[in-house]
Phi, psi and omega in degrees: 000149179271146175283130184273170182291330179288321173294321176300317177294319181291320173295312181299332181290335181285003166285352187246135179309317187302310180285335174293316179295318180294315186273331182083028184223153173223170187250141168232153180223142173107150187294324184289318178291320174307310182298314178302311183292326179289338178255016179258188175276350179294143183265125178262119179283323181196154178241135174242132175234142170285165183302326184294332185251022193291337178295337182304328184295339173296333185279339174233076189285343181275357180269145173287115192243138180232146183248151179204168180272171182299323182291316180286330174295331185289339181288331187258343187278143179258008183260143172287330171247107190280146178266349182067028173218114184218140180229154175252126187237145180284132172290113184303145177256093185214162177228152184291136175244091184312324180304334188258002174296147183277197182295334176221130181240138176263137174238133182243123185257100168067038171295125190258328192272123179301326179297316183296314175304316180295322175297320183292321178294314179296323179294313176306309174308315174306317187268007179076024181266121191268337191237136169229126174255125176250149170292153186307330178264012177285149184308149181288127180298334182265010165311131181298332175293318177299309187299321186286327183287339183285341181056038179093349180292339177303339177281346185244351183238137175277130183241125183238155173237122184220164173280107188292319179294322181292317177295319179290332179292323183282325195235351189306323184300339182279353191226152160277121192249114180254138177244135178273124177230164173295322181238129179177182180297148175298131179305320183307131171083013182275101182237142179229155174269001173251163174294153185243148168245123175247128183254126170254129181269175176312145185304319189263327189242359184067208183282129182294154179294340175292326182273327189305320184305333183278351187276126178280331185208126168275127186234156177218162183256118186299141173275133183244005179280152181275353174249056188298324183291331182249011179282176177299146178293323188204170173268151171297145192303316182290333177285313178300321179297315183295322181294316179300314179305316178299304188296324181274351175248349184280148181285135176294000000 
């Protein structure tokens, strides 16, 4: 089937958070992400292919597929260089169940950069971490830049948006809650007989004051540079989170 102008307008609207929330759908682009999502529990509403990629519909015969030319595809794509493969996916309707969380859960406080969030989701997937809890003001996980940065891991990791102080106040006693700070106990060797939550704060301001009272221990990543005085002030939020995931999941 040919993609209609009405469908083009609807898909374009999903580039904006307001309409993603209103409609309950988000966009994915590229074969790799499509393959991951198609093999997950996420529901693909429709698939759009350029005529150059039309044979790809044989790989996904069960999907409602539309075809369009490259010019029309560029109107719905959020990428500067289009792959010619786009799908509209239903946003899952689910809520966090702390009792079902694994040994390590990530908590993100006011992360602003979509690339950072996408990289953190990809990192969580690598380390087998299934749940990420975001503050309500963290960038939208379904932002096209975030989705693209996950490289398909959005299909494997649950991402929730919650009031962090409220959630920690209700469930924090079930977990050891660690917060990443510039100054704190060394992250290495932090083991607990409880399940653990590790909190990464805002790129510029760190963990907010409203969340800090619920943290059981402040931890930090040691600086190894010989030029500490002239070195960087801090690590990128996604890099710091990746190091924390490595340290907290590795076997002694």
